[in-house]
C-alpha positions in Angstrom: 134.1 49.8 152.5 131.5 48.9 150.4 132.1 45.8 148.2 130.5 45.5 145.0 131.1 41.8 143.5 130.1 41.7 139.7 130.4 38.0 137.4 128.6 35.3 135.2 127.3 32.6 137.6 129.0 29.1 137.9 132.9 29.2 138.5 133.0 33.3 138.0 130.6 33.3 141.2 132.7 30.5 142.7 135.8 32.5 142.4 134.5 35.7 143.8 132.7 34.0 146.6 136.4 32.2 147.3 137.3 35.5 148.5 135.0 35.2 151.7 137.6 36.1 154.0 138.0 39.5 152.5 134.3 40.5 151.6 133.0 39.1 154.4 134.2 41.7 156.7 132.6 44.8 154.5 129.3 45.8 153.2 128.7 44.1 150.2 126.5 43.3 147.2 126.8 40.7 144.0 125.6 41.4 140.8 125.5 37.9 139.0 122.9 35.9 136.7 119.9 35.2 138.8 120.0 31.2 138.0 119.9 28.6 141.0 123.4 28.2 141.6 123.7 31.9 142.7 120.3 32.3 144.0 121.5 29.1 146.6 125.0 30.1 146.9 123.7 34.1 147.7 120.9 33.0 149.8 122.0 35.4 152.6 123.5 38.0 150.6 121.9 41.0 148.5 121.9 40.2 145.0 120.9 41.9 141.9 120.0 39.3 138.8 121.8 40.3 135.7 120.5 39.6 132.1 122.4 36.8 130.4 123.3 35.3 127.6 126.0 38.1 127.9 128.9 36.6 125.7 128.3 38.3 122.2 124.7 39.7 123.0 124.5 43.2 122.2 120.8 43.9 124.0 121.7 42.3 127.3 125.0 44.7 126.9 123.0 47.3 126.7 120.3 46.0 129.1 123.4 45.2 131.4 124.3 48.9 131.2 121.4 50.7 132.2 120.9 48.0 135.0 124.5 48.9 135.7 123.7 53.1 136.1 120.6 52.1 138.5 122.7 49.6 140.7 125.5 51.9 140.8 124.0 54.9 141.5 121.8 53.6 144.3 124.1 51.6 146.0 127.4 53.8 146.0 130.2 51.3 146.2 133.4 51.7 146.9 135.1 49.2 145.1 134.0 46.9 142.6 135.7 43.1 142.1 135.3 40.9 139.2 136.6 37.7 137.6 134.4 37.7 134.3 132.9 37.1 132.2 131.2 40.1 130.4 128.7 41.5 132.5 131.4 43.2 134.5 132.3 45.4 131.4 129.3 47.7 131.8 129.6 47.5 135.6 133.8 48.4 135.4 133.2 51.1 132.8 130.4 53.4 134.5 132.2 52.9 138.1 136.0 54.0 136.9 133.3 57.1 135.0 132.1 57.1 139.2 135.8 57.4 140.4 135.6 54.3 142.0 137.9 51.5 142.7 138.6 48.2 140.2 139.6 44.8 140.8 139.8 42.4 138.3 141.1 39.0 138.7 141.4 37.1 135.6 140.3 33.2 135.8 142.6 30.4 137.1 142.1 28.5 133.4 143.6 30.8 131.8 147.5 30.1 131.8 148.8 32.1 128.9 145.7 33.9 126.9 143.6 36.8 127.9 139.8 36.7 128.6 137.9 38.8 125.8 136.4 40.3 129.4 140.5 40.9 130.7 141.4 42.5 127.6 138.4 44.9 127.7 138.7 45.9 131.1 142.6 45.8 131.5 143.1 49.1 130.1 140.7 51.0 133.2 141.2 48.7 136.2 143.2 49.6 139.3 144.4 46.4 140.1 144.4 43.3 137.6 145.4 40.2 139.4 146.8 37.0 137.3 147.3 33.4 139.2 149.9 32.1 136.7 153.7 34.0 136.2 153.2 32.9 132.5 150.0 35.6 132.2 152.2 38.7 133.6 153.5 38.4 129.8 149.9 38.8 128.8 149.0 41.5 130.8 152.3 43.3 132.1 151.1 45.7 134.8 149.2 42.7 136.5 150.3 41.5 140.2 150.4 37.4 140.8 149.0 36.7 143.8 148.8 32.4 142.9 145.7 30.6 143.1 142.7 31.3 144.8 141.9 27.5 144.8 
């Protein structure tokens, strides 16, 4: 199985990195901001730098959509996993059109309100994971697997 881990650098990337017991067993690649924290953490990993800032930035949304087409058609992952943020949206929608499995993990610091990215990808994901019982009211089809931390 080939895994694409896509998300912003910083806390979102840390969330995904904490899933190492899962992803280290699989062929994988990362899509994240080409920033020092990501380069340092992923120094031995295959990484594609995406465009930022992403929040409410139409130009970078379009650029990341083009990037998503290129990367996903080149790499052909079986599954995409993200904990946000906005860069996940174009990757998830294009991957859905390709018939790929999508798993989204809502961030730990959201206890009872959705993130923008969560709201955008919720309708199309195969699994939506939350880390608080209160989030089951926000995302009724979600699964609470508890804290990643």
